[in-house]
N, CA, C and O atoms as a MOPAC input file, in Angstrom:
PM7 MOZYME 1SCF
protein

 N     41.62500 1   -37.34600 1     0.07300 1
 C     41.27700 1   -37.91900 1     1.35000 1
 C     39.97100 1   -37.29300 1     1.82600 1
 O     39.81000 1   -36.07200 1     1.81800 1
 N     39.06600 1   -38.13000 1     2.22900 1
 C     37.75100 1   -37.66100 1     2.65200 1
 C     37.58200 1   -37.89300 1     4.14400 1
 O     37.89900 1   -38.96500 1     4.66100 1
 N     37.08100 1   -36.87900 1     4.82300 1
 C     36.82200 1   -37.01700 1     6.25100 1
 C     35.32800 1   -37.10700 1     6.53900 1
 O     34.90700 1   -36.83000 1     7.66200 1
 N     34.52900 1   -37.48200 1     5.56900 1
 C     33.10400 1   -37.68500 1     5.75900 1
 C     32.24600 1   -36.50700 1     5.31500 1
 O     31.02000 1   -36.60900 1     5.31500 1
 N     32.85200 1   -35.41300 1     4.94400 1
 C     32.08700 1   -34.26400 1     4.47200 1
 C     31.91900 1   -34.36700 1     2.96700 1
 O     32.84900 1   -34.10600 1     2.20400 1
 N     30.75200 1   -34.74100 1     2.56200 1
 C     30.50900 1   -34.92900 1     1.14300 1
 C     30.16100 1   -33.61900 1     0.44800 1
 O     30.06200 1   -33.57000 1    -0.77800 1
 N     29.97900 1   -32.58400 1     1.21100 1
 C     29.63800 1   -31.30000 1     0.60300 1
 C     30.77500 1   -30.82100 1    -0.29100 1
 O     30.55800 1   -30.34800 1    -1.40600 1
 N     31.98800 1   -30.95400 1     0.22700 1
 C     33.13900 1   -30.44200 1    -0.49400 1
 C     33.76400 1   -31.48900 1    -1.41600 1
 O     34.50200 1   -31.14400 1    -2.33900 1
 N     33.46900 1   -32.76200 1    -1.16700 1
 C     34.08300 1   -33.81800 1    -1.95100 1
 C     33.37000 1   -34.04500 1    -3.28100 1
 O     34.01200 1   -34.23800 1    -4.31300 1
 N     32.04500 1   -34.02200 1    -3.24700 1
 C     31.29100 1   -34.32200 1    -4.46100 1
 C     31.21700 1   -33.07500 1    -5.33900 1
 O     31.10800 1   -31.95200 1    -4.84800 1
 N     31.28000 1   -33.30000 1    -6.62200 1
 C     31.15000 1   -32.16500 1    -7.53900 1
 C     29.66400 1   -31.93300 1    -7.80200 1
 O     28.94000 1   -32.82800 1    -8.24000 1
 N     29.24300 1   -30.73000 1    -7.52600 1
 C     27.83500 1   -30.38000 1    -7.72500 1
 C     27.70100 1   -29.61700 1    -9.02300 1
 O     28.26700 1   -28.53800 1    -9.19600 1
 N     26.94600 1   -30.19600 1    -9.92400 1
 C     26.69400 1   -29.53200 1   -11.18600 1
 C     25.30700 1   -28.92400 1   -11.13500 1
 O     24.34500 1   -29.56800 1   -10.71700 1
 N     25.21800 1   -27.69300 1   -11.55900 1
 C     23.94700 1   -26.99600 1   -11.57200 1
 C     23.36000 1   -27.10000 1   -12.96400 1
 O     23.99300 1   -26.74000 1   -13.95700 1
 N     22.14100 1   -27.59800 1   -13.01500 1
 C     21.46600 1   -27.74800 1   -14.29400 1
 C     20.71800 1   -26.45700 1   -14.61000 1
 O     19.88300 1   -26.01300 1   -13.82100 1
 N     21.00900 1   -25.86400 1   -15.73800 1
 C     20.40500 1   -24.60300 1   -16.13100 1
 C     18.91000 1   -24.78400 1   -16.38200 1
 O     18.13500 1   -23.85800 1   -16.14300 1
 N     18.50100 1   -25.92200 1   -16.84500 1
 C     17.08300 1   -26.17600 1   -17.12600 1
 C     16.27700 1   -26.16700 1   -15.83700 1
 O     15.13200 1   -25.71500 1   -15.83300 1
 N     16.86000 1   -26.66200 1   -14.72800 1
 C     16.14100 1   -26.64800 1   -13.45100 1
 C     15.94900 1   -25.22500 1   -12.94600 1
 O     14.89600 1   -24.90500 1   -12.39400 1
 N     16.93400 1   -24.37600 1   -13.12200 1
 C     16.81000 1   -22.99500 1   -12.67100 1
 C     15.80700 1   -22.23300 1   -13.51200 1
 O     15.08800 1   -21.38300 1   -12.98700 1
 N     15.74100 1   -22.51300 1   -14.79500 1
 C     14.79500 1   -21.82100 1   -15.66600 1
 C     13.36800 1   -22.28600 1   -15.40200 1
 O     12.42800 1   -21.51500 1   -15.59400 1
 N     13.19100 1   -23.52000 1   -14.96800 1
 C     11.85600 1   -24.04700 1   -14.71200 1
 C     11.27100 1   -23.51400 1   -13.41600 1
 O     10.04900 1   -23.47300 1   -13.26800 1
 N     12.11200 1   -23.10400 1   -12.47600 1
 C     11.61900 1   -22.59000 1   -11.20400 1
 C     10.97300 1   -21.21900 1   -11.43500 1
 O     11.57200 1   -20.34600 1   -12.06300 1
 N      9.75100 1   -21.03500 1   -10.92700 1
 C      9.08300 1   -19.74100 1   -11.14000 1
 C      9.76700 1   -18.64400 1   -10.32500 1
 O     10.14800 1   -18.84700 1    -9.17200 1
 N      9.91000 1   -17.48800 1   -10.95000 1
 C     10.51800 1   -16.36200 1   -10.25500 1
 C      9.46800 1   -15.67200 1    -9.40300 1
 O      8.33700 1   -15.45100 1    -9.83600 1
 N      9.85200 1   -15.34500 1    -8.21600 1
 C      8.93600 1   -14.71000 1    -7.28200 1
 C      8.78300 1   -13.22900 1    -7.63100 1
 O      9.77000 1   -12.50900 1    -7.78100 1
 N      7.54000 1   -12.79500 1    -7.75600 1
 C      7.26700 1   -11.40900 1    -8.08700 1
 C      7.35100 1   -10.55500 1    -6.83400 1
 O      6.93000 1   -10.99700 1    -5.76500 1
 N      7.87600 1    -9.36000 1    -6.93600 1
 C      7.96300 1    -8.49700 1    -5.75400 1
 C      6.58000 1    -8.04900 1    -5.29600 1
 O      5.71000 1    -7.75700 1    -6.11600 1
 N      6.38900 1    -7.99800 1    -4.00600 1
 C      5.09800 1    -7.60200 1    -3.46000 1
 C      5.14400 1    -6.24400 1    -2.75900 1
 O      4.13400 1    -5.79300 1    -2.21900 1
 N      6.29500 1    -5.59700 1    -2.76400 1
 C      6.40900 1    -4.34900 1    -2.02400 1
 C      5.57300 1    -3.21400 1    -2.59500 1
 O      5.17600 1    -2.35000 1    -1.81400 1
 N      5.26700 1    -3.13600 1    -3.90200 1
 C      4.40400 1    -2.02200 1    -4.33900 1
 C      3.01100 1    -2.08300 1    -3.71100 1
 O      2.44100 1    -1.04500 1    -3.37500 1
 N      2.46600 1    -3.27700 1    -3.55200 1
 C      1.16900 1    -3.39400 1    -2.89200 1
 C      1.24000 1    -3.00900 1    -1.43100 1
 O      0.34000 1    -2.35200 1    -0.90800 1
 N      2.32300 1    -3.42400 1    -0.76600 1
 C      2.50800 1    -3.04600 1     0.63700 1
 C      2.69400 1    -1.54800 1     0.80500 1
 O      2.20600 1    -0.95900 1     1.77000 1
 N      3.39900 1    -0.93100 1    -0.13500 1
 C      3.57600 1     0.52100 1    -0.10400 1
 C      2.23900 1     1.22700 1    -0.27700 1
 O      1.95500 1     2.20300 1     0.41700 1
 N      1.42400 1     0.74200 1    -1.19400 1
 C      0.10600 1     1.33800 1    -1.41600 1
 C     -0.76300 1     1.18900 1    -0.17300 1
 O     -1.46300 1     2.12500 1     0.21300 1
 N     -0.72000 1     0.01400 1     0.45500 1
 C     -1.48100 1    -0.18400 1     1.68000 1
 C     -0.99400 1     0.70200 1     2.80700 1
 O     -1.79400 1     1.23100 1     3.57800 1
 N      0.30700 1     0.86600 1     2.90500 1
 C      0.86400 1     1.74500 1     3.93700 1
 C      0.45300 1     3.19500 1     3.72200 1
 O      0.14500 1     3.90200 1     4.68200 1
 N      0.44400 1     3.64200 1     2.47000 1
 C     -0.00600 1     4.99900 1     2.16800 1
 C     -1.48000 1     5.18700 1     2.52000 1
 O     -1.87400 1     6.24000 1     3.02100 1
 N     -2.28800 1     4.16700 1     2.25700 1
 C     -3.71300 1     4.25500 1     2.58300 1
 C     -3.92100 1     4.33500 1     4.09600 1
 O     -4.75300 1     5.10900 1     4.56900 1
 N     -3.17000 1     3.54000 1     4.85200 1
 C     -3.29100 1     3.58100 1     6.31200 1
 C     -2.81900 1     4.92900 1     6.84600 1
 O     -3.44400 1     5.49900 1     7.74100 1
 N     -1.71700 1     5.43800 1     6.29900 1
 C     -1.22300 1     6.75100 1     6.70700 1
 C     -2.23000 1     7.84500 1     6.37100 1
 O     -2.37500 1     8.80500 1     7.12800 1
 N     -2.91800 1     7.71200 1     5.26000 1
 C     -3.93400 1     8.68500 1     4.88400 1
 C     -5.09700 1     8.67900 1     5.86500 1
 O     -5.60500 1     9.74000 1     6.22700 1
 N     -5.52500 1     7.49600 1     6.30000 1
 C     -6.63700 1     7.40100 1     7.24800 1
 C     -6.25100 1     8.03800 1     8.58100 1
 O     -7.04100 1     8.77600 1     9.17000 1
 N     -5.04900 1     7.75800 1     9.05100 1
 C     -4.59000 1     8.32500 1    10.32200 1
 C     -4.47900 1     9.85100 1    10.21200 1
 O     -4.88300 1    10.57300 1    11.12300 1
 N     -3.93200 1    10.33300 1     9.09800 1
 C     -3.78400 1    11.77500 1     8.90000 1
 C     -5.14900 1    12.46100 1     8.83400 1
 O     -5.32300 1    13.54100 1     9.39700 1
 N     -6.10900 1    11.85000 1     8.16000 1
 C     -7.44600 1    12.43300 1     8.06600 1
 C     -8.13200 1    12.44800 1     9.42800 1
 O     -8.81800 1    13.41300 1     9.76400 1
 N     -7.95500 1    11.39500 1    10.20900 1
 C     -8.57100 1    11.35600 1    11.54500 1
 C     -7.98700 1    12.43800 1    12.44700 1
 O     -8.72500 1    13.10800 1    13.17000 1
 N     -6.68100 1    12.61200 1    12.41000 1
 C     -6.04400 1    13.66100 1    13.20700 1
 C     -6.48500 1    15.04100 1    12.71200 1
 O     -6.69800 1    15.94900 1    13.51500 1
 N     -6.62200 1    15.20000 1    11.39400 1
 C     -7.05600 1    16.47800 1    10.83200 1
 C     -8.46700 1    16.82700 1    11.29400 1
 O     -8.73000 1    17.96800 1    11.67200 1
 N     -9.37300 1    15.85500 1    11.26700 1
 C    -10.74000 1    16.12000 1    11.70700 1
 C    -10.78600 1    16.42400 1    13.20400 1
 O    -11.54100 1    17.29200 1    13.64100 1
 N     -9.98400 1    15.71300 1    13.98500 1
 C     -9.95500 1    15.96200 1    15.43000 1
 C     -9.41300 1    17.35700 1    15.72800 1
 O     -9.95200 1    18.05800 1    16.58400 1
 N     -8.36700 1    17.76000 1    15.04200 1
 C     -7.81100 1    19.09600 1    15.26600 1
 C     -8.75600 1    20.19200 1    14.79800 1
 O     -8.87700 1    21.22800 1    15.45100 1
 N     -9.42300 1    19.97300 1    13.67700 1
 C    -10.33900 1    20.97900 1    13.15800 1
 C    -11.53600 1    21.18600 1    14.08500 1
 O    -12.02000 1    22.30900 1    14.22700 1
 N    -12.00900 1    20.13300 1    14.70700 1
 C    -13.15500 1    20.26200 1    15.60200 1
 C    -12.76200 1    20.76600 1    16.98700 1
 O    -13.61800 1    21.21800 1    17.74800 1
 N    -11.47400 1    20.69000 1    17.31800 1
 C    -11.04800 1    21.17700 1    18.64100 1
 C    -10.59000 1    22.63100 1    18.61200 1
 O    -10.14300 1    23.15500 1    19.63300 1
 N    -10.69400 1    23.28500 1    17.47000 1
 C    -10.38200 1    24.70000 1    17.40200 1
 C     -9.06900 1    25.03300 1    16.71200 1
 O     -8.79600 1    26.21100 1    16.48100 1
 N     -8.26600 1    24.07600 1    16.38100 1
 C     -7.00400 1    24.33700 1    15.67500 1
 C     -7.24900 1    24.11300 1    14.18700 1
 O     -6.76900 1    23.15100 1    13.58800 1
 N     -8.01500 1    25.04200 1    13.61600 1
 C     -8.51700 1    24.87400 1    12.25500 1
 C     -7.40400 1    24.88800 1    11.21200 1
 O     -7.44500 1    24.09900 1    10.26800 1
 N     -6.41200 1    25.76400 1    11.35800 1
 C     -5.36100 1    25.88300 1    10.34900 1
 C     -4.56000 1    24.59100 1    10.23300 1
 O     -4.28700 1    24.11600 1     9.13100 1
 N     -4.18900 1    24.03000 1    11.37400 1
 C     -3.42900 1    22.77800 1    11.36900 1
 C     -4.28700 1    21.62600 1    10.83300 1
 O     -3.80200 1    20.77400 1    10.08800 1
 N     -5.55400 1    21.61200 1    11.21800 1
 C     -6.46400 1    20.58900 1    10.71500 1
 C     -6.65600 1    20.66900 1     9.21600 1
 O     -6.73200 1    19.64900 1     8.53200 1
 N     -6.73500 1    21.91600 1     8.69800 1
 C     -6.88800 1    22.09400 1     7.25800 1
 C     -5.64500 1    21.62500 1     6.51200 1
 O     -5.75100 1    20.98200 1     5.46800 1
 N     -4.47600 1    21.94400 1     7.04000 1
 C     -3.23200 1    21.48900 1     6.40500 1
 C     -3.11500 1    19.97800 1     6.38200 1
 O     -2.69300 1    19.39600 1     5.38300 1
 N     -3.48800 1    19.34600 1     7.48000 1
 C     -3.44300 1    17.87900 1     7.51500 1
 C     -4.51400 1    17.25500 1     6.62100 1
 O     -4.30400 1    16.17800 1     6.06500 1
 N     -5.65500 1    17.92100 1     6.47900 1
 C     -6.69700 1    17.40400 1     5.58000 1
 C     -6.22900 1    17.47200 1     4.12400 1
 O     -6.50700 1    16.56600 1     3.33800 1
 N     -5.52800 1    18.53600 1     3.77000 1
 C     -4.97500 1    18.62800 1     2.41800 1
 C     -3.92000 1    17.54600 1     2.21400 1
 O     -3.85200 1    16.93000 1     1.15000 1
 N     -3.09300 1    17.31500 1     3.24200 1
 C     -2.09000 1    16.24500 1     3.15400 1
 C     -2.75700 1    14.88400 1     3.00600 1
 O     -2.28300 1    14.03500 1     2.25100 1
 N     -3.85600 1    14.67600 1     3.72500 1
 C     -4.57800 1    13.40500 1     3.62100 1
 C     -5.16600 1    13.22200 1     2.22800 1
 O     -5.19800 1    12.10500 1     1.71000 1
 N     -5.62600 1    14.30300 1     1.62100 1
 C     -6.16300 1    14.21600 1     0.26400 1
 C     -5.06300 1    13.83600 1    -0.72600 1
 O     -5.27900 1    13.00800 1    -1.61100 1
 N     -3.88500 1    14.43900 1    -0.57500 1
 C     -2.77000 1    14.08900 1    -1.45100 1
 C     -2.30800 1    12.64900 1    -1.21800 1
 O     -1.99200 1    11.93300 1    -2.16800 1
 N     -2.27000 1    12.23100 1     0.04400 1
 C     -1.91300 1    10.83900 1     0.34300 1
 C     -2.93400 1     9.87300 1    -0.25100 1
 O     -2.58300 1     8.77400 1    -0.68000 1
 N     -4.19600 1    10.28900 1    -0.27300 1
 C     -5.23700 1     9.45400 1    -0.86900 1
 C     -4.98100 1     9.24200 1    -2.35100 1
 O     -5.11300 1     8.12900 1    -2.85900 1
 N     -4.61200 1    10.31900 1    -3.04500 1
 C     -4.29900 1    10.20000 1    -4.46700 1
 C     -3.09200 1     9.30400 1    -4.70400 1
 O     -3.09500 1     8.48100 1    -5.61900 1
 N     -2.05600 1     9.46300 1    -3.87500 1
 C     -0.87500 1     8.60200 1    -3.99600 1
 C     -1.21600 1     7.13500 1    -3.72700 1
 O     -0.70300 1     6.24400 1    -4.40400 1
 N     -2.08200 1     6.88500 1    -2.73900 1
 C     -2.46800 1     5.50500 1    -2.42500 1
 C     -3.22700 1     4.87100 1    -3.57800 1
 O     -3.02300 1     3.69700 1    -3.88900 1
 N     -4.10100 1     5.63800 1    -4.21100 1
 C     -4.86200 1     5.10300 1    -5.34600 1
 C     -3.93900 1     4.81600 1    -6.52600 1
 O     -4.06200 1     3.76900 1    -7.16300 1
 N     -3.01700 1     5.72800 1    -6.82600 1
 C     -2.09800 1     5.51200 1    -7.94500 1
 C     -1.18300 1     4.32400 1    -7.66600 1
 O     -0.97200 1     3.48900 1    -8.54600 1
 N     -0.63600 1     4.23700 1    -6.44500 1
 C      0.22700 1     3.10400 1    -6.09400 1
 C     -0.56200 1     1.79900 1    -6.09800 1
 O     -0.03100 1     0.75400 1    -6.47600 1
 N     -1.82700 1     1.85100 1    -5.68100 1
 C     -2.67100 1     0.66400 1    -5.73100 1
 C     -2.93800 1     0.21300 1    -7.15200 1
 O     -2.94000 1    -0.98600 1    -7.43200 1
 N     -3.16300 1     1.15700 1    -8.05500 1
 C     -3.36300 1     0.80400 1    -9.46100 1
 C     -2.10700 1     0.18200 1   -10.05500 1
 O     -2.18900 1    -0.78600 1   -10.81100 1
 N     -0.94400 1     0.73300 1    -9.71600 1
 C      0.31700 1     0.16100 1   -10.20100 1
 C      0.47700 1    -1.26600 1    -9.68300 1
 O      0.89200 1    -2.15500 1   -10.42600 1
 N      0.14900 1    -1.48500 1    -8.40700 1
 C      0.28500 1    -2.81700 1    -7.82300 1
 C     -0.68100 1    -3.81400 1    -8.46400 1
 O     -0.31600 1    -4.96400 1    -8.71000 1
 N     -1.90000 1    -3.37900 1    -8.73100 1
 C     -2.89400 1    -4.28300 1    -9.32400 1
 C     -2.55400 1    -4.58400 1   -10.78000 1
 O     -2.61200 1    -5.73900 1   -11.20300 1
 N     -2.20300 1    -3.56700 1   -11.54200 1
 C     -1.89100 1    -3.77900 1   -12.95400 1
 C     -0.62400 1    -4.60500 1   -13.12200 1
 O     -0.55500 1    -5.47600 1   -13.98900 1
 N      0.37900 1    -4.33200 1   -12.29300 1
 C      1.64000 1    -5.06500 1   -12.39700 1
 C      1.65000 1    -6.39600 1   -11.66200 1
 O      2.65100 1    -7.11200 1   -11.70100 1
 N      0.54600 1    -6.74300 1   -10.98900 1
 C      0.43900 1    -7.98300 1   -10.20000 1
 C      1.51500 1    -8.05100 1    -9.11400 1
 O      2.12400 1    -9.09900 1    -8.89800 1
 N      1.73800 1    -6.93800 1    -8.44100 1
 C      2.71600 1    -6.86900 1    -7.34900 1
 C      1.97600 1    -6.61100 1    -6.05300 1
 O      1.88600 1    -5.46200 1    -5.62200 1
 N      1.45200 1    -7.62600 1    -5.42900 1
 C      0.70200 1    -7.45800 1    -4.19000 1
 C     -0.69800 1    -6.94900 1    -4.46600 1
 O     -1.08600 1    -5.87700 1    -4.00200 1
 N     -1.45300 1    -7.72800 1    -5.22400 1
 C     -2.78100 1    -7.28700 1    -5.65800 1
 C     -3.74600 1    -7.03200 1    -4.51300 1
 O     -4.53100 1    -6.08600 1    -4.56100 1
 N     -3.69200 1    -7.87200 1    -3.48200 1
 C     -4.62500 1    -7.70300 1    -2.36400 1
 C     -4.46500 1    -6.35400 1    -1.68900 1
 O     -5.44500 1    -5.64500 1    -1.46000 1
 N     -3.23100 1    -6.00500 1    -1.37300 1
 C     -2.96100 1    -4.70400 1    -0.76100 1
 C     -3.30600 1    -3.58100 1    -1.73100 1
 O     -3.78800 1    -2.52800 1    -1.31400 1
 N     -3.06600 1    -3.79700 1    -3.01000 1
 C     -3.37500 1    -2.77100 1    -4.00100 1
 C     -4.86500 1    -2.48700 1    -4.09800 1
 O     -5.27900 1    -1.32900 1    -4.16500 1
 N     -5.67100 1    -3.54500 1    -4.10700 1
 C     -7.12900 1    -3.37300 1    -4.15600 1
 C     -7.63400 1    -2.69700 1    -2.89400 1
 O     -8.50000 1    -1.82400 1    -2.95700 1
 N     -7.09700 1    -3.09600 1    -1.74700 1
 C     -7.50200 1    -2.46300 1    -0.48100 1
 C     -7.11000 1    -0.99000 1    -0.46800 1
 O     -7.87300 1    -0.15300 1     0.01500 1
 N     -5.93200 1    -0.66400 1    -0.99200 1
 C     -5.48700 1     0.73000 1    -1.01900 1
 C     -6.37400 1     1.57500 1    -1.92800 1
 O     -6.67100 1     2.72600 1    -1.61000 1
 N     -6.79600 1     1.00900 1    -3.05700 1
 C     -7.68800 1     1.74800 1    -3.95500 1
 C     -9.03000 1     2.00100 1    -3.27100 1
 O     -9.55500 1     3.11300 1    -3.32700 1
 N     -9.58300 1     0.98400 1    -2.63000 1
 C    -10.88000 1     1.13400 1    -1.96700 1
 C    -10.80500 1     2.15600 1    -0.82800 1
 O    -11.66800 1     3.02700 1    -0.71400 1
 N     -9.77700 1     2.04800 1     0.00700 1
 C     -9.63800 1     2.98000 1     1.13000 1
 C     -9.33500 1     4.38400 1     0.62100 1
 O     -9.86600 1     5.36300 1     1.14500 1
 N     -8.49300 1     4.48500 1    -0.38900 1
 C     -8.13400 1     5.79500 1    -0.93000 1
 C     -9.29900 1     6.52100 1    -1.56000 1
 O     -9.35300 1     7.75000 1    -1.51800 1
 N    -10.22600 1     5.79700 1    -2.14000 1
 C    -11.39000 1     6.43400 1    -2.76400 1
 C    -12.49000 1     6.68900 1    -1.73800 1
 O    -13.03700 1     7.79100 1    -1.68500 1
 N    -12.81900 1     5.69600 1    -0.93000 1
 C    -13.95300 1     5.83100 1    -0.01100 1
 C    -13.65600 1     6.71500 1     1.18800 1
 O    -14.55800 1     7.39700 1     1.67400 1
 N    -12.43000 1     6.72800 1     1.68000 1
 C    -12.09800 1     7.53200 1     2.85700 1
 C    -11.32200 1     8.79000 1     2.50500 1
 O    -10.69300 1     9.39300 1     3.37500 1
 N    -11.35700 1     9.18800 1     1.25800 1
 C    -10.78700 1    10.46400 1     0.84900 1
 C    -11.56300 1    11.56000 1     1.57300 1
 O    -12.79300 1    11.53200 1     1.56800 1
 N    -10.88200 1    12.52500 1     2.19600 1
 C    -11.60900 1    13.55200 1     2.96000 1
 C    -12.64200 1    14.31500 1     2.13700 1
 O    -13.69900 1    14.66800 1     2.66200 1
 N    -12.36800 1    14.57500 1     0.88000 1
 C    -13.33400 1    15.29400 1     0.04700 1
 C    -14.55200 1    14.41400 1    -0.22300 1
 O    -15.68800 1    14.87000 1    -0.09400 1
 N    -14.32400 1    13.16800 1    -0.59300 1
 C    -15.43800 1    12.24500 1    -0.85800 1
 C    -16.22800 1    11.98600 1     0.42300 1
 O    -17.45600 1    11.90300 1     0.40200 1
 N    -15.51600 1    11.86100 1     1.52600 1
 C    -16.17500 1    11.63100 1     2.81700 1
 C    -17.04400 1    12.82500 1     3.20200 1
 O    -18.16500 1    12.64000 1     3.67700 1
 N    -16.54900 1    14.04100 1     3.00600 1
 C    -17.32000 1    15.24200 1     3.31400 1
 C    -18.56100 1    15.34000 1     2.43300 1
 O    -19.65000 1    15.64300 1     2.92000 1
 N    -18.39700 1    15.08500 1     1.14300 1
 C    -19.55100 1    15.13800 1     0.23900 1
 C    -20.57800 1    14.06000 1     0.58100 1
 O    -21.78300 1    14.31200 1     0.56400 1
 N    -20.09300 1    12.85900 1     0.89200 1
 C    -21.01400 1    11.77400 1     1.23600 1
 C    -21.75600 1    12.02400 1     2.53600 1
 O    -22.95500 1    11.75900 1     2.62400 1
 N    -21.06500 1    12.52800 1     3.54100 1
 C    -21.73200 1    12.82200 1     4.81600 1
 C    -22.66700 1    14.01800 1     4.67800 1
 O    -23.72000 1    14.04500 1     5.31400 1
 N    -22.30800 1    15.00400 1     3.86400 1
 C    -23.21100 1    16.14600 1     3.62500 1
 C    -24.46800 1    15.68500 1     2.90700 1
 O    -25.56500 1    16.15600 1     3.20700 1
 N    -24.31500 1    14.76900 1     1.96300 1
 C    -25.46500 1    14.25400 1     1.24800 1
 C    -26.37800 1    13.46500 1     2.19200 1
 O    -27.60200 1    13.58200 1     2.12800 1
 N    -25.76400 1    12.65600 1     3.06900 1
 C    -26.57500 1    11.90600 1     4.03100 1
 C    -27.28400 1    12.83500 1     5.01600 1
 O    -28.41500 1    12.56800 1     5.42300 1
 N    -26.61600 1    13.92700 1     5.39800 1
 C    -27.23700 1    14.87900 1     6.31500 1
 C    -28.39500 1    15.63600 1     5.69000 1
 O    -29.28800 1    16.10700 1     6.39500 1
 N    -28.38300 1    15.75200 1     4.37600 1
 C    -29.45600 1    16.47600 1     3.69000 1
 C    -30.70700 1    15.62300 1     3.50200 1
 O    -31.75900 1    16.15500 1     3.14800 1
 N    -30.62000 1    14.33600 1     3.72500 1
 C    -31.79100 1    13.46200 1     3.53000 1
 C    -32.83100 1    13.64100 1     4.58200 1
 O    -33.86600 1    12.97500 1     4.54600 1

Protein backbone atom coordinates (compact mmCIF):
# COMPACT_ATOMS: atom_id res chain seq x y z
CA UNK A 1 0.00 0.00 0.00
CA UNK A 2 1.40 3.34 -1.03
CA UNK A 3 0.57 6.63 0.63
CA UNK A 4 2.31 8.77 -1.99
CA UNK A 5 5.85 8.54 -0.65
CA UNK A 6 7.85 7.15 -3.49
CA UNK A 7 11.09 7.37 -1.57
CA UNK A 8 10.38 4.20 0.34
CA UNK A 9 8.26 2.46 -2.28
CA UNK A 10 10.62 2.49 -5.25
CA UNK A 11 13.70 0.34 -5.19
CA UNK A 12 16.77 2.46 -5.70
CA UNK A 13 19.67 0.68 -7.28
CA UNK A 14 23.06 2.28 -7.04
CA UNK A 15 25.19 1.94 -10.13
CA UNK A 16 28.83 1.33 -9.26
CA UNK A 17 29.98 2.83 -12.56
CA UNK A 18 28.34 6.17 -11.69
CA UNK A 19 30.14 6.32 -8.35
CA UNK A 20 33.49 5.49 -9.93
CA UNK A 21 33.03 8.16 -12.60
CA UNK A 22 32.44 10.92 -10.05
CA UNK A 23 35.72 12.70 -9.27
CA UNK A 24 36.87 12.41 -5.68
CA UNK A 25 37.39 15.68 -3.93
CA UNK A 26 40.95 16.25 -2.78
CA UNK A 27 41.45 17.52 0.76
CA UNK A 28 42.46 21.15 0.99
CA UNK A 29 43.32 21.35 4.68
CA UNK A 30 47.12 21.02 4.25
CA UNK A 31 47.17 24.26 2.27
CA UNK A 32 44.97 25.96 4.84
CA UNK A 33 47.24 24.72 7.62
CA UNK A 34 50.28 26.11 5.82
CA UNK A 35 48.54 29.45 5.34
CA UNK A 36 47.53 29.55 8.98
CA UNK A 37 51.12 28.86 10.06
CA UNK A 38 52.35 31.66 7.81
CA UNK A 39 49.83 34.12 9.27
CA UNK A 40 50.74 33.04 12.80
CA UNK A 41 54.41 33.54 11.95
CA UNK A 42 53.78 37.10 10.73
CA UNK A 43 51.83 37.99 13.88
CA UNK A 44 54.50 36.43 16.12
CA UNK A 45 57.30 38.29 14.32
CA UNK A 46 55.43 41.61 14.58
CA UNK A 47 54.88 41.14 18.32
CA UNK A 48 58.54 40.10 18.72
CA UNK A 49 59.80 43.23 16.98
CA UNK A 50 57.45 45.45 18.99
CA UNK A 51 58.57 43.90 22.28
CA UNK A 52 62.24 44.07 21.36
CA UNK A 53 62.03 47.77 20.52
CA UNK A 54 60.06 48.59 23.68
CA UNK A 55 62.76 47.26 25.99
CA UNK A 56 61.57 43.70 26.66
CA UNK A 57 64.42 42.21 24.68
CA UNK A 58 64.40 38.68 26.15
CA UNK A 59 60.72 38.10 25.38
CA UNK A 60 61.13 39.65 21.94
CA UNK A 61 64.09 37.40 21.20
CA UNK A 62 62.17 34.30 22.25
CA UNK A 63 59.23 35.23 20.06
CA UNK A 64 61.57 35.99 17.14
CA UNK A 65 63.06 32.51 17.44
CA UNK A 66 59.53 31.08 17.55
CA UNK A 67 58.64 33.09 14.44
CA UNK A 68 61.69 31.69 12.65
CA UNK A 69 60.65 28.13 13.51
CA UNK A 70 57.07 28.85 12.44
CA UNK A 71 58.46 30.19 9.17
CA UNK A 72 60.25 26.91 8.52
CA UNK A 73 57.10 24.93 9.35
CA UNK A 74 55.02 27.14 7.03
CA UNK A 75 57.44 26.60 4.15
CA UNK A 76 57.55 22.82 4.66
CA UNK A 77 53.74 22.59 4.98
CA UNK A 78 53.40 24.80 1.90
CA UNK A 79 55.70 22.52 -0.09
CA UNK A 80 53.67 19.48 1.00
CA UNK A 81 50.46 21.23 -0.06
CA UNK A 82 51.86 22.26 -3.45
CA UNK A 83 53.46 18.91 -4.25
CA UNK A 84 50.43 16.93 -3.10
CA UNK A 85 47.96 19.33 -4.81
CA UNK A 86 46.13 19.90 -1.51
CA UNK A 87 45.24 23.59 -1.50
CA UNK A 88 47.91 24.86 -3.86
CA UNK A 89 46.98 28.53 -3.58
CA UNK A 90 47.39 28.61 0.18
CA UNK A 91 50.54 26.52 -0.14
CA UNK A 92 52.18 28.94 -2.58
CA UNK A 93 51.20 31.91 -0.41
CA UNK A 94 52.62 30.18 2.68
CA UNK A 95 55.93 29.51 0.92
CA UNK A 96 56.21 33.12 -0.24
CA UNK A 97 55.31 34.58 3.16
CA UNK A 98 57.48 32.07 5.01
CA UNK A 99 60.54 32.93 2.94
CA UNK A 100 60.12 36.68 2.47
CA UNK A 101 58.91 37.56 5.98
CA UNK A 102 61.24 35.21 7.84
CA UNK A 103 62.78 37.35 10.62
CA UNK A 104 66.33 36.38 9.63
CA UNK A 105 65.77 37.11 5.93
CA UNK A 106 63.92 40.32 6.82
CA UNK A 107 66.79 41.49 9.06
CA UNK A 108 69.40 40.73 6.41
CA UNK A 109 67.35 42.42 3.69
CA UNK A 110 66.70 45.55 5.74
CA UNK A 111 70.37 45.70 6.82
CA UNK A 112 71.41 45.46 3.20
CA UNK A 113 69.00 48.24 2.22
CA UNK A 114 70.29 50.40 5.08
CA UNK A 115 73.86 49.97 3.87
CA UNK A 116 73.08 51.41 0.43
